[in-house]
All heavy atoms as an XYZ file, in Angstrom:
1039
protein
N     121.933    149.251     84.609
C     121.232    150.508     85.020
C     121.165    150.587     86.579
O     121.460    151.758     87.085
C     119.814    150.385     84.488
C     119.010    151.542     84.800
S     119.654    152.920     83.845
C     118.235    153.904     83.637
N     120.992    149.489     87.255
C     120.964    149.529     88.737
C     122.397    149.872     89.186
O     122.530    150.547     90.241
C     120.535    148.194     89.249
N     123.425    149.404     88.590
C     124.773    149.640     89.015
C     125.101    151.174     88.846
O     125.781    151.763     89.747
C     125.782    148.775     88.192
N     124.535    151.719     87.788
C     124.807    153.139     87.616
C     124.072    153.930     88.709
O     124.647    154.943     89.203
C     124.323    153.598     86.195
N     122.918    153.527     89.012
C     122.105    154.215     90.060
C     122.866    154.069     91.377
O     122.961    154.994     92.186
C     120.674    153.727     90.213
N     123.465    152.844     91.632
C     124.198    152.673     92.924
C     125.430    153.516     92.948
O     125.742    154.085     94.044
N     126.075    153.564     91.840
C     127.287    154.420     91.852
C     126.938    155.895     92.047
O     127.634    156.608     92.763
C     128.098    154.223     90.525
N     125.919    156.382     91.385
C     125.401    157.766     91.608
C     125.083    158.041     93.018
O     125.384    159.041     93.610
N     124.345    157.056     93.636
C     123.997    157.275     95.026
C     125.224    157.258     95.974
O     125.308    158.044     96.910
C     122.960    156.262     95.455
C     121.631    156.307     94.875
C     120.779    155.056     95.367
C     120.935    157.657     95.408
N     126.218    156.370     95.532
C     127.459    156.370     96.389
C     128.164    157.699     96.302
O     128.698    158.125     97.294
N     128.229    158.275     95.044
C     128.948    159.495     94.833
C     128.119    160.620     95.578
O     128.807    161.417     96.237
C     129.032    159.846     93.390
C     130.092    158.881     92.797
C     129.461    161.331     93.193
C     130.115    158.986     91.221
N     126.875    160.647     95.550
C     126.079    161.642     96.323
C     126.260    161.518     97.806
O     126.494    162.551     98.446
C     124.574    161.548     95.974
C     124.121    162.126     94.589
C     122.682    161.786     94.429
C     124.388    163.521     94.566
N     126.381    160.334     98.259
C     126.685    160.102     99.671
C     128.008    160.577    100.079
O     128.147    161.203    101.160
N     129.002    160.348     99.186
C     130.324    160.860     99.465
C     130.401    162.351     99.496
O     131.006    162.989    100.343
C     131.336    160.244     98.373
O     131.306    158.889     98.447
C     132.774    160.819     98.659
N     129.748    162.959     98.519
C     129.668    164.430     98.460
C     128.972    164.962     99.735
O     129.509    165.941    100.320
C     128.910    164.879     97.221
C     129.768    164.565     95.938
C     128.603    166.416     97.315
C     128.987    164.775     94.625
N     127.875    164.381    100.105
C     127.193    164.801    101.344
C     128.106    164.672    102.623
O     128.197    165.580    103.433
N     128.775    163.589    102.669
C     129.661    163.263    103.862
C     130.807    164.235    103.882
O     131.130    164.879    104.935
C     130.176    161.778    103.717
O     131.136    161.623    104.686
N     131.405    164.466    102.682
C     132.508    165.467    102.583
C     132.022    166.863    102.970
O     132.742    167.535    103.745
C     133.110    165.376    101.193
O     133.531    164.077    100.918
C     134.282    166.393    101.019
N     130.930    167.278    102.481
C     130.408    168.574    102.741
C     130.132    168.711    104.245
O     130.394    169.744    104.846
C     129.174    168.888    101.999
N     129.638    167.627    104.842
C     129.381    167.684    106.308
C     130.670    167.770    107.071
O     130.748    168.543    108.036
N     131.743    167.176    106.650
C     133.051    167.214    107.335
C     133.582    168.554    107.172
O     134.211    169.101    108.168
C     133.981    166.218    106.752
C     133.706    164.737    107.103
C     134.601    163.767    106.370
O     135.313    164.229    105.435
N     134.571    162.533    106.766
N     133.450    169.151    105.979
C     133.974    170.532    105.807
C     133.220    171.543    106.667
O     133.867    172.402    107.327
C     133.981    170.891    104.317
C     134.228    172.391    104.085
C     134.935    170.060    103.471
N     131.926    171.403    106.715
C     131.107    172.352    107.469
C     131.496    172.176    109.042
O     131.605    173.136    109.692
C     129.652    172.192    107.238
C     129.217    172.760    105.926
S     127.399    172.836    105.745
C     126.990    171.111    105.586
N     131.610    170.930    109.429
C     131.987    170.691    110.846
C     133.329    171.321    111.197
O     133.537    171.886    112.250
C     131.955    169.212    111.155
N     134.287    171.219    110.326
C     135.572    171.793    110.548
C     135.492    173.300    110.629
O     136.115    173.926    111.475
C     136.612    171.279    109.464
O     136.906    169.976    109.526
N     134.716    173.843    109.704
C     134.556    175.289    109.659
C     133.883    175.814    110.978
O     134.368    176.740    111.590
C     133.707    175.800    108.508
C     133.642    177.202    108.324
O     134.755    177.862    108.360
O     132.542    177.780    108.199
N     132.849    175.113    111.460
C     132.194    175.430    112.679
C     133.107    175.257    113.883
O     133.177    176.154    114.756
C     130.934    174.557    112.875
C     130.355    174.646    114.307
C     129.891    174.944    111.842
N     133.941    174.233    113.852
C     134.892    174.015    114.940
C     135.914    175.141    114.972
O     136.223    175.699    116.035
C     135.613    172.611    114.785
C     136.598    172.376    115.926
C     137.258    171.027    115.720
O     137.063    170.340    114.638
N     138.090    170.706    116.740
N     136.377    175.630    113.735
C     137.411    176.707    113.745
C     136.757    177.974    114.261
O     137.356    178.766    114.981
C     137.887    176.913    112.294
N     135.488    178.239    113.889
C     134.792    179.444    114.346
C     134.579    179.408    115.826
O     134.755    180.400    116.501
C     133.411    179.554    113.597
C     133.569    180.091    112.173
C     132.276    180.124    111.481
C     132.487    180.510    110.066
N     131.213    180.583    109.270
N     134.298    178.223    116.397
C     134.128    178.114    117.813
C     135.451    178.370    118.555
O     135.451    178.989    119.640
C     133.606    176.694    118.127
N     136.539    177.889    118.035
C     137.825    178.111    118.694
C     138.189    179.582    118.609
O     138.709    180.120    119.576
C     138.896    177.288    117.949
C     138.908    175.809    118.157
C     139.777    175.081    117.207
C     139.272    175.484    119.600
N     137.935    180.287    117.553
C     138.050    181.685    117.363
C     137.269    182.485    118.345
O     137.719    183.484    119.012
C     137.872    182.264    116.019
C     138.968    181.860    114.955
O     140.144    181.708    115.403
N     138.639    181.688    113.743
N     136.027    182.059    118.601
C     135.147    182.761    119.453
C     135.603    182.413    121.007
O     135.592    183.453    121.774
C     133.715    182.202    119.356
N     136.115    181.306    121.235
C     136.629    181.010    122.546
C     137.850    181.856    122.793
O     138.005    182.421    123.977
C     137.029    179.478    122.609
C     137.319    179.057    124.002
C     137.666    177.557    124.020
O     137.231    176.815    123.119
O     138.142    177.105    125.129
N     138.674    182.089    121.792
C     139.901    182.894    121.942
C     139.428    184.376    122.265
O     140.113    185.044    123.048
N     138.463    184.883    121.561
C     137.988    186.222    121.834
C     137.418    186.329    123.272
O     137.658    187.302    123.901
C     136.895    186.629    120.808
C     137.480    186.953    119.443
C     136.402    187.576    118.531
N     135.229    186.787    118.345
C     135.108    185.799    117.385
N     136.063    185.536    116.608
N     133.908    185.106    117.302
N     136.725    185.264    123.721
C     136.194    185.311    125.048
C     137.329    185.352    126.138
O     137.258    186.014    127.096
C     135.349    184.079    125.249
O     134.938    183.997    126.620
N     138.401    184.547    125.855
C     139.504    184.493    126.712
C     140.244    185.845    126.761
O     140.629    186.379    127.884
C     140.517    183.324    126.366
C     141.773    183.480    126.981
C     139.932    182.002    126.650
N     140.313    186.438    125.611
C     141.031    187.757    125.567
C     140.203    188.862    126.330
O     140.773    189.567    127.143
C     141.117    188.231    124.120
N     138.903    188.805    126.217
C     138.073    189.738    127.030
C     138.128    189.487    128.429
O     138.329    190.456    129.248
C     136.590    189.591    126.487
N     138.199    188.210    128.907
C     138.303    187.919    130.255
C     139.665    188.346    130.817
O     139.803    188.750    131.947
C     138.086    186.290    130.498
C     138.071    185.987    131.968
C     136.904    186.598    132.741
O     135.805    186.582    132.325
N     137.263    187.059    133.877
N     140.653    188.124    130.043
C     141.984    188.619    130.449
C     142.090    190.067    130.714
O     142.663    190.554    131.690
C     143.114    188.122    129.505
N     141.513    190.831    129.825
C     141.424    192.308    129.966
C     140.676    192.664    131.260
O     141.169    193.524    132.001
C     140.767    192.962    128.781
C     140.414    194.464    129.000
C     141.701    192.839    127.490
N     139.516    192.021    131.467
C     138.753    192.261    132.676
C     139.659    191.884    133.891
O     139.674    192.690    134.840
C     137.438    191.495    132.667
C     136.716    191.562    133.889
C     135.905    192.702    134.107
C     136.655    190.561    134.923
C     135.188    192.816    135.304
C     135.904    190.732    136.001
C     135.190    191.823    136.255
N     140.227    190.699    133.941
C     141.013    190.324    135.140
C     142.160    191.238    135.346
O     142.566    191.526    136.522
C     141.532    188.880    134.904
C     140.420    187.841    135.011
O     139.320    188.121    135.432
O     140.699    186.662    134.591
N     142.814    191.736    134.263
C     143.944    192.648    134.375
C     143.484    193.983    134.978
O     144.117    194.467    135.946
C     144.534    192.910    133.015
C     145.698    193.842    133.007
C     146.248    194.138    131.640
O     145.850    193.517    130.638
O     147.041    195.048    131.517
N     142.321    194.522    134.576
C     141.800    195.653    135.100
C     141.408    195.526    136.576
O     141.660    196.323    137.525
C     140.544    196.129    134.350
O     140.837    196.267    132.967
C     139.936    197.406    134.827
N     140.765    194.319    136.981
C     140.469    194.068    138.370
C     141.704    193.937    139.162
O     141.679    194.386    140.324
C     139.643    192.784    138.463
C     138.232    192.930    137.867
C     137.397    194.005    138.623
O     137.289    195.115    138.234
N     136.966    193.606    139.763
N     142.762    193.334    138.676
C     143.971    193.183    139.455
C     144.555    194.582    139.724
O     144.930    194.940    140.886
C     145.013    192.378    138.618
C     146.310    192.193    139.371
C     146.188    191.314    140.621
O     145.311    190.440    140.720
N     146.945    191.590    141.681
N     144.621    195.512    138.764
C     145.064    196.828    138.936
C     144.206    197.574    139.953
O     144.764    198.326    140.770
C     145.129    197.523    137.611
C     146.323    197.154    136.787
C     146.578    198.120    135.705
N     147.848    197.809    135.028
C     147.978    197.270    133.787
N     146.871    196.983    133.064
N     149.115    197.012    133.304
N     142.957    197.449    139.889
C     141.991    198.073    140.849
C     142.237    197.530    142.201
O     142.413    198.375    143.174
C     140.534    197.818    140.412
C     139.581    198.533    141.331
C     138.053    198.273    140.836
N     137.165    198.896    141.556
C     136.654    198.520    142.748
N     137.203    197.343    143.278
N     135.856    199.162    143.453
N     142.429    196.267    142.323
C     142.698    195.656    143.711
C     143.948    196.189    144.243
O     144.048    196.527    145.394
C     142.629    194.177    143.575
C     143.006    193.354    144.714
C     143.074    191.897    144.496
C     143.962    191.222    145.400
N     144.266    189.800    144.964
N     144.971    196.303    143.392
C     146.287    196.748    143.856
C     146.264    198.209    144.305
O     146.848    198.632    145.219
C     147.350    196.518    142.755
C     147.617    195.086    142.581
O     147.441    194.195    143.526
N     148.069    194.688    141.436
N     145.496    199.055    143.541
C     145.463    200.435    143.820
C     144.692    200.630    145.190
O     145.143    201.422    146.027
C     144.608    201.182    142.801
N     143.673    199.806    145.443
C     142.957    199.884    146.751
C     143.927    199.458    147.897
O     143.922    200.086    148.988
C     141.761    198.959    146.705
C     140.579    199.478    145.831
C     139.431    198.482    145.789
C     140.072    200.898    146.383
N     144.688    198.410    147.648
C     145.611    197.868    148.574
C     146.692    198.891    148.907
O     147.034    199.139    150.083
C     146.275    196.590    148.064
C     147.205    195.903    149.152
S     148.006    194.466    148.436
C     149.024    195.197    147.195
N     147.230    199.570    147.860
C     148.271    200.583    148.109
C     147.692    201.855    148.868
O     148.323    202.335    149.754
C     148.781    201.071    146.775
C     149.702    200.029    146.029
C     150.053    200.546    144.618
C     151.020    199.835    146.859
N     146.436    202.186    148.580
C     145.770    203.277    149.323
C     145.620    202.978    150.764
O     145.831    203.808    151.599
N     145.221    201.710    150.950
C     145.013    201.315    152.423
C     146.338    201.284    153.094
O     146.410    201.676    154.266
C     144.491    199.876    152.304
C     144.133    199.284    153.704
C     143.540    197.978    153.671
O     142.772    197.655    152.758
O     143.814    197.171    154.664
N     147.410    200.856    152.443
C     148.724    200.801    153.107
C     149.180    202.270    153.409
O     149.762    202.515    154.508
C     149.740    200.065    152.229
N     148.905    203.138    152.438
C     149.338    204.542    152.607
C     148.555    205.178    153.897
O     149.131    205.875    154.694
C     149.106    205.390    151.428
C     150.116    205.119    150.343
O     151.185    204.642    150.697
N     149.875    205.444    149.121
N     147.274    204.840    153.881
C     146.463    205.352    154.993
C     146.823    204.847    156.314
O     146.951    205.574    157.341
C     144.938    205.066    154.661
N     147.227    203.588    156.320
C     147.561    202.999    157.633
C     148.925    203.549    158.118
O     149.092    203.893    159.278
C     147.814    201.384    157.397
O     146.554    200.839    156.969
C     148.218    200.759    158.680
N     149.912    203.684    157.120
C     151.104    204.274    157.427
C     150.984    205.697    157.932
O     151.616    206.136    158.945
N     150.270    206.482    157.285
C     150.056    207.959    157.582
C     149.310    208.014    158.839
O     149.633    208.826    159.752
C     149.306    208.624    156.513
N     148.331    207.102    159.147
C     147.512    207.148    160.398
C     148.455    206.823    161.580
O     148.221    207.217    162.768
N     149.466    206.031    161.284
C     150.387    205.683    162.430
C     151.469    206.679    162.649
O     152.348    206.491    163.491
C     151.009    204.298    162.113
N     151.433    207.780    161.835
C     152.447    208.834    162.039
C     153.750    208.670    161.306
O     154.723    209.399    161.469
N     153.779    207.695    160.363
C     154.907    207.384    159.584
C     154.968    208.325    158.380
O     153.974    208.491    157.699
C     154.990    205.915    159.162
C     156.203    205.634    158.263
C     154.959    204.952    160.267
N     156.109    208.925    158.138
C     156.219    209.754    156.959
C     156.399    208.819    155.736
O     157.399    208.148    155.545
C     157.465    210.646    157.066
C     157.628    211.542    155.796
O     156.701    211.722    155.057
O     158.740    212.175    155.711
N     155.358    208.862    154.871
C     155.305    207.892    153.710
C     155.853    208.490    152.455
O     155.893    207.956    151.401
C     153.911    207.346    153.487
C     152.862    208.546    153.218
C     153.379    206.520    154.620
C     151.581    208.144    152.723
N     156.413    209.792    152.587
C     156.874    210.414    151.398
C     158.369    210.163    151.103
O     158.917    210.633    150.066
C     156.563    211.974    151.437
O     157.255    212.472    152.545
N     159.079    209.546    152.023
C     160.436    209.306    151.826
C     160.880    208.092    152.676
O     160.188    207.601    153.530
C     161.283    210.528    152.252
O     161.172    210.726    153.616
N     162.113    207.675    152.343
C     162.693    206.548    153.114
C     162.183    205.165    152.858
O     161.601    204.922    151.718
N     162.280    204.333    153.799
C     161.930    202.945    153.638
C     160.384    202.767    153.245
O     160.114    201.923    152.499
C     162.207    202.188    155.027
O     161.840    200.828    154.834
N     159.408    203.472    153.880
C     158.063    203.284    153.421
C     157.848    203.614    151.932
O     157.109    202.904    151.223
C     157.228    204.273    154.369
C     158.098    204.551    155.475
C     159.505    204.389    154.947
N     158.505    204.619    151.449
C     158.404    204.985    149.940
C     158.997    203.802    149.111
O     158.464    203.459    148.097
C     159.126    206.270    149.760
C     159.119    206.711    148.258
C     157.614    206.950    147.822
C     159.866    207.989    148.067
N     160.128    203.195    149.526
C     160.676    202.206    148.802
C     159.757    200.944    148.761
O     159.676    200.251    147.822
C     162.048    201.762    149.372
C     163.185    202.870    149.204
C     164.421    202.501    149.977
C     163.454    203.149    147.738
N     159.171    200.667    149.930
C     158.201    199.507    149.991
C     156.981    199.788    149.053
O     156.532    198.911    148.390
C     157.693    199.292    151.464
C     158.648    198.604    152.311
N     159.934    199.074    152.599
C     158.485    197.367    152.969
C     160.567    198.212    153.374
N     159.658    197.220    153.657
N     156.544    201.023    149.019
C     155.468    201.357    148.075
C     155.856    201.198    146.673
O     155.095    200.647    145.894
C     154.946    202.769    148.383
C     153.758    203.174    147.519
C     153.254    204.501    147.826
O     153.733    205.175    148.751
O     152.262    204.880    147.081
N     157.016    201.694    146.333
C     157.530    201.531    144.896
C     157.593    200.006    144.591
O     157.248    199.660    143.503
C     158.856    202.210    144.684
C     158.802    203.749    144.820
C     160.231    204.311    144.717
C     157.923    204.269    143.595
N     158.145    199.229    145.506
C     158.217    197.779    145.281
C     156.845    197.160    145.107
O     156.640    196.347    144.208
C     158.999    197.192    146.385
C     159.251    195.701    146.148
O     159.826    195.383    145.014
O     159.005    194.795    146.992
N     155.939    197.556    145.922
C     154.543    197.056    145.817
C     153.890    197.486    144.492
O     153.238    196.677    143.799
C     153.675    197.490    146.945
C     153.855    196.786    148.210
C     152.699    197.124    149.279
N     152.648    198.504    149.604
C     153.215    199.081    150.635
N     153.797    198.357    151.581
N     153.079    200.356    150.849
N     154.190    198.670    144.078
C     153.646    199.129    142.717
C     154.215    198.325    141.611
O     153.469    197.851    140.722
C     153.863    200.622    142.513
C     153.134    201.500    143.486
C     153.704    201.069    141.113
C     153.485    202.954    143.628
N     155.565    198.190    141.681
C     156.213    197.348    140.599
C     155.670    195.839    140.615
O     155.379    195.337    139.508
C     157.698    197.326    140.935
C     158.505    196.649    139.812
C     160.008    196.875    139.953
C     160.619    195.586    140.546
N     162.168    195.786    140.698
N     155.516    195.250    141.768
C     154.956    193.878    141.839
C     153.552    193.890    141.350
O     153.246    192.910    140.622
C     155.085    193.369    143.303
C     154.773    191.881    143.382
C     155.656    190.996    142.554
O     156.870    191.268    142.397
N     155.110    190.048    141.941
N     152.750    194.852    141.666
C     151.351    194.918    141.214
C     151.328    194.944    139.725
O     150.483    194.260    139.060
C     150.672    196.135    141.801
O     150.650    196.082    143.191
N     152.143    195.721    139.063
C     152.176    195.853    137.618
C     152.645    194.578    136.983
O     152.107    194.096    136.022
C     153.070    197.084    137.161
C     153.076    197.179    135.595
C     151.678    197.597    135.131
O     150.732    198.013    135.857
O     151.565    197.446    133.874
N     153.543    193.902    137.611
C     154.057    192.566    137.158
C     152.885    191.593    137.178
O     152.680    190.802    136.152
C     155.287    192.029    137.893
C     156.458    192.869    137.577
C     155.537    190.548    137.654
C     157.722    192.604    138.493
N     152.108    191.587    138.166
C     150.969    190.682    138.317
C     149.994    190.953    137.210
O     149.450    190.049    136.639
C     150.312    190.794    139.681
C     151.173    190.241    140.808
C     150.685    190.489    142.152
O     149.514    190.986    142.260
O     151.345    190.278    143.134
N     149.655    192.235    136.991
C     148.677    192.633    135.924
C     149.141    192.143    134.603
O     148.409    191.681    133.778
C     148.447    194.127    135.997
N     150.391    192.440    134.281
C     151.020    192.077    132.961
C     151.071    190.485    132.873
O     150.936    190.009    131.707
C     152.413    192.591    132.821
C     152.439    194.156    132.720
C     153.915    194.720    132.677
C     151.693    194.633    131.495
N     151.250    189.844    133.930
C     151.230    188.400    133.871
C     149.832    187.908    133.505
O     149.735    186.901    132.708
C     151.678    187.707    135.287
C     151.872    186.215    135.175
O     152.289    185.742    134.234
N     151.423    185.556    136.194
N     148.815    188.444    134.013
C     147.482    188.108    133.641
C     147.188    188.346    132.143
O     146.633    187.477    131.451
C     146.464    188.926    134.516
C     146.469    188.440    135.932
C     145.006    188.806    133.917
C     145.689    189.274    136.944
N     147.677    189.522    131.700
C     147.562    189.862    130.210
C     148.220    188.782    129.430
O     147.732    188.245    128.379
C     148.082    191.167    129.978
C     148.044    191.493    128.508
C     148.748    192.834    128.062
N     148.350    193.916    128.778
C     148.898    195.056    128.833
N     149.976    195.326    128.091
N     148.406    196.150    129.479
N     149.497    188.467    129.733
C     150.254    187.528    128.951
C     149.673    186.138    129.015
O     149.683    185.418    127.947
C     151.770    187.510    129.469
C     152.643    186.639    128.649
C     152.873    187.290    127.256
N     153.619    186.417    126.448
C     153.393    186.281    125.183
N     152.524    186.900    124.586
N     154.129    185.403    124.428
N     149.146    185.680    130.080
C     148.467    184.448    130.150
C     147.321    184.337    129.270
O     147.168    183.358    128.531
C     148.090    184.114    131.636
O     149.120    183.936    132.405
N     146.599    185.470    129.190
C     145.451    185.492    128.285
C     145.910    185.446    126.777
O     145.326    184.796    125.994
N     146.988    186.167    126.488
C     147.465    186.216    125.170
C     147.990    184.798    124.787
O     147.790    184.466    123.599
C     148.620    187.226    125.046
C     148.212    188.600    125.081
C     149.353    189.615    125.191
O     150.434    189.312    125.600
N     149.063    190.877    124.819
N     148.537    184.083    125.682
C     149.032    182.777    125.338
C     147.829    181.823    124.969
O     147.872    181.013    124.043
C     149.813    182.155    126.446
C     151.318    182.779    126.565
O     151.769    183.326    125.647
N     151.852    182.559    127.757
N     146.796    181.890    125.735
C     145.626    181.087    125.493
C     145.005    181.397    124.139
O     144.650    180.551    123.294
C     144.582    181.134    126.617
C     143.363    180.424    126.314
C     145.138    180.629    127.873
N     144.875    182.697    123.864
C     144.313    183.210    122.642
C     145.190    182.724    121.405
O     144.647    182.237    120.465
C     144.193    184.740    122.531
C     143.908    185.333    121.190
C     143.185    185.197    123.560
N     146.503    182.795    121.533
C     147.394    182.300    120.464
C     147.170    180.820    120.294
O     147.173    180.353    119.160
C     148.802    182.607    120.856
N     147.010    180.069    121.320
C     146.830    178.612    121.195
C     145.488    178.351    120.506
O     145.433    177.410    119.619
C     146.850    177.956    122.551
N     144.458    179.071    120.848
C     143.122    178.838    120.212
C     143.167    179.238    118.724
O     142.635    178.551    117.882
C     142.008    179.656    120.865
C     141.729    179.215    122.324
C     141.237    177.818    122.352
C     141.072    177.306    123.787
N     140.787    175.956    123.860
N     143.842    180.330    118.429
C     143.966    180.734    116.973
C     144.777    179.629    116.225
O     144.469    179.342    115.136
C     144.684    182.003    116.900
C     143.810    183.203    117.305
C     144.523    184.488    117.380
O     145.717    184.623    117.453
N     143.702    185.556    117.466
N     145.863    179.070    116.884
C     146.598    178.052    116.152
C     145.687    176.842    115.952
O     145.788    176.301    114.846
C     147.795    177.695    117.019
C     148.653    176.596    116.492
C     149.500    176.724    115.367
C     148.549    175.229    116.987
C     150.284    175.721    114.924
C     149.264    174.249    116.520
C     150.100    174.458    115.428
N     144.933    176.367    116.875
C     143.979    175.324    116.747
C     143.024    175.513    115.580
O     142.791    174.627    114.833
C     143.249    175.057    117.975
C     144.001    174.363    119.180
C     143.203    174.089    120.329
O     142.168    173.330    120.270
O     143.459    174.715    121.394
N     142.543    176.712    115.597
C     141.537    177.049    114.513
C     142.238    176.967    113.229
O     141.633    176.430    112.191
C     141.009    178.490    114.760
N     143.457    177.499    112.959
C     144.173    177.406    111.751
C     144.433    175.936    111.317
O     144.245    175.574    110.220
C     145.482    178.153    111.768
C     145.430    179.617    111.650
C     146.731    180.336    111.381
N     147.842    179.940    112.343
C     148.042    180.530    113.568
N     147.244    181.443    113.898
N     149.089    180.080    114.223
N     144.764    175.060    112.285
C     145.048    173.657    112.036
C     143.759    172.970    111.566
O     143.764    172.155    110.565
C     145.609    172.954    113.225
C     146.990    173.345    113.594
S     148.219    173.127    112.276
C     148.444    174.776    111.631
N     142.659    173.359    112.134
C     141.323    172.736    111.770
C     141.017    173.151    110.338
O     140.589    172.400    109.461
C     140.182    173.156    112.740
C     138.813    172.770    112.174
C     140.455    172.448    114.065
N     141.215    174.434    110.039
C     140.914    174.995    108.653
C     141.790    174.378    107.635
O     141.422    174.112    106.489
C     141.035    176.505    108.710
C     139.813    177.173    109.167
C     139.692    178.548    108.665
N     138.261    178.975    108.736
C     137.641    179.543    109.885
N     138.442    179.591    110.965
N     136.554    179.890    109.844
N     143.065    174.044    108.025
C     144.031    173.396    107.055
C     143.612    171.987    106.748
O     144.052    171.498    105.712
C     145.402    173.498    107.655
C     146.051    174.793    107.594
C     147.461    174.819    107.978
N     147.974    176.224    107.849
C     149.199    176.535    108.086
N     150.096    175.577    108.447
N     149.546    177.819    107.941
N     142.775    171.395    107.511
C     142.292    170.020    107.235
C     141.256    170.039    106.081
O     141.099    169.086    105.422
C     141.585    169.453    108.483
C     142.539    169.173    109.532
C     141.715    168.632    110.816
O     140.516    168.481    110.716
N     142.429    168.452    111.965
N     140.601    171.169    105.858
C     139.456    171.230    104.938
C     139.852    170.844    103.520
O     139.182    169.996    102.942
C     138.801    172.624    105.024
C     138.029    172.806    106.333
C     137.803    172.830    103.723
C     137.571    174.225    106.523
N     140.932    171.297    102.940
C     141.359    170.872    101.546
C     141.497    169.383    101.510
O     141.217    168.771    100.549
C     142.585    171.609    101.224
C     142.513    172.807    102.129
C     141.862    172.407    103.468
N     142.178    168.810    102.549
C     142.390    167.379    102.542
C     141.120    166.532    102.646
O     140.978    165.453    102.115
C     143.447    166.999    103.674
C     144.710    167.711    103.452
C     145.030    168.712    104.269
C     145.580    167.312    102.403
C     146.354    169.461    104.093
C     146.844    167.871    102.320
C     147.176    168.952    103.067
N     140.144    167.069    103.370
C     138.864    166.408    103.477
C     138.180    166.403    102.090
O     137.570    165.427    101.724
C     137.954    167.137    104.504
C     138.399    166.888    105.945
C     137.722    167.815    106.898
O     137.167    168.902    106.525
N     137.793    167.429    108.161
N     138.277    167.552    101.366
C     137.754    167.660    100.071
C     138.416    166.727     99.124
O     137.746    165.897     98.398
C     137.816    169.082     99.503
C     136.880    169.963    100.391
C     137.418    169.204     98.071
C     137.000    171.498    100.102
N     139.768    166.611     99.159
C     140.506    165.696     98.269
C     140.185    164.293     98.626
O     139.971    163.408     97.695
C     142.014    165.934     98.470
C     142.465    167.146     97.814
S     144.296    167.350     97.654
C     144.837    167.170     99.362
N     139.925    163.944     99.966
C     139.496    162.618    100.320
C     138.161    162.258     99.673
O     137.949    161.183     99.257
N     137.228    163.158     99.718
C     135.849    162.974     99.080
C     136.034    162.789     97.579
O     135.237    161.968     96.978
N     136.872    163.579     96.924
C     137.011    163.411     95.453
C     137.611    162.042     95.178
O     137.167    161.354     94.253
C     137.839    164.543     94.958
C     138.316    164.296     93.497
C     137.100    165.931     95.043
N     138.611    161.651     96.012
C     139.252    160.372     95.699
C     138.230    159.235     95.964
O     138.282    158.302     95.224
C     140.449    160.246     96.635
N     137.434    159.375     97.029
C     136.438    158.285     97.239
C     135.463    158.264     96.093
O     135.087    157.198     95.745
C     135.738    158.550     98.622
C     134.901    157.398     98.995
C     134.262    157.579    100.469
O     134.586    158.603    101.098
N     133.509    156.680    100.843
N     135.045    159.374     95.615
C     134.099    159.411     94.442
C     134.830    158.752     93.179
O     134.138    158.028     92.463
C     133.757    160.869     94.073
O     132.963    161.430     95.143
N     136.033    159.056     93.000
C     136.796    158.445     91.879
C     136.865    156.957     92.045
O     136.752    156.201     91.069
N     136.995    156.515     93.221
C     136.968    155.035     93.548
C     135.741    154.420     93.241
O     135.636    153.320     92.631
C     137.330    154.846     95.017
O     137.327    153.487     95.333
N     134.625    155.024     93.617
C     133.341    154.577     93.286
C     133.136    154.478     91.805
O     132.687    153.518     91.251
C     132.213    155.462     93.936
C     132.257    155.281     95.422
C     130.804    155.105     93.356
C     131.386    156.328     96.104
N     133.608    155.542     90.975
C     133.453    155.515     89.570
C     134.281    154.470     88.941
O     133.799    153.830     87.891
C     133.804    156.946     88.993
C     132.807    158.030     89.249
C     133.291    159.318     88.699
C     131.438    157.715     88.492
N     135.473    154.284     89.397
C     136.326    153.267     88.869
C     135.771    151.904     89.175
O     135.868    150.943     88.235
C     137.784    153.389     89.310
O     137.883    153.031     90.665
N     135.206    151.664     90.280
C     134.579    150.349     90.632
C     133.422    150.154     89.625
O     133.270    149.017     89.052
C     134.122    150.243     92.063
O     135.218    150.512     92.892
C     133.442    148.967     92.345
N     132.632    151.206     89.383
C     131.468    151.047     88.472
C     131.978    150.785     87.078
O     131.403    149.956     86.381
C     130.674    152.358     88.454
C     129.613    152.471     87.449
C     128.582    151.674     87.399
C     129.799    153.337     86.244
C     127.596    151.707     86.329
C     128.927    153.387     85.265
C     127.834    152.512     85.347
O     126.850    152.633     84.283
N     133.010    151.470     86.633
C     133.663    151.273     85.283
C     134.105    149.897     85.131
O     133.949    149.254     84.141
C     134.730    152.241     85.019
N     134.762    149.275     86.150
C     135.283    147.969     86.055
C     134.119    146.964     85.976
O     134.187    146.058     85.274
C     136.048    147.676     87.307
C     137.455    148.262     87.394
C     138.153    148.006     88.609
O     137.640    147.152     89.511
O     139.239    148.658     88.935
N     133.024    147.173     86.669
C     131.911    146.337     86.606
C     131.265    146.403     85.211
O     130.800    145.356     84.668
N     131.294    147.546     84.667
C     130.777    147.719     83.256
C     131.525    146.976     82.235
O     131.148    146.399     81.302
N     132.900    147.010     82.491
C     133.832    146.288     81.586
C     133.587    144.758     81.701
O     133.517    144.053     80.728
C     135.314    146.646     81.907
C     136.278    145.690     81.101
C     135.520    148.125     81.496
N     133.491    144.283     82.869
C     133.254    142.806     83.097
C     131.831    142.413     82.488
O     131.788    141.351     81.925
C     133.243    142.559     84.603
C     134.671    142.487     85.169
C     134.577    141.914     86.570
N     135.745    142.547     87.321
C     135.659    143.149     88.565
N     134.523    143.085     89.160
N     136.682    143.681     89.005
N     130.904    143.255     82.670
C     129.557    142.928     82.218
C     129.530    142.779     80.664
O     128.821    141.921     80.096
C     128.513    143.914     82.698
N     130.314    143.655     79.997
C     130.275    143.603     78.543
C     131.226    142.537     78.002
O     131.279    142.303     76.827
C     130.693    145.010     77.986
O     132.081    145.260     78.294
N     131.993    141.969     78.826
C     132.836    140.798     78.505
C     134.126    141.218     77.877
O     134.851    140.480     77.133
N     134.584    142.381     78.003
C     135.858    142.820     77.461
C     137.047    142.537     78.276
O     137.193    142.182     79.256
C     135.791    144.444     77.314
C     134.829    144.841     76.339
C     134.898    146.300     76.101
N     133.700    146.766     75.413
C     133.269    147.969     75.302
N     133.834    148.851     75.964
N     132.275    148.279     74.585
């Protein structure tokens, strides 16, 4: 009778442990997804700020050139402005892509954590089966078979 109670408590402990591992994995995956959303939002903000900063810089360069009496509507100043605009957009897109890379990595981590859950459950079931077989062997020995 005591052996049966011990086996039952062992199985309950295994179930509790397995459930805890599954919940911890689920919470970890949710945290990774939330972190990914946060990174995405920050990347959008940084991209917007970069574009704003570049627009202010271009406006200042135009004002400086025009104030100096340089015709900014053609020739070399126009080509410089076009180059600055292109480079500014490349910088903004680089910020976006960096954010997307981090988000993709966080989503991948979350998927890998979630894929562990079935194996954690199988491990708990196997451990419970081991406890039951140990109990069954003890019962066979006790009965003298």
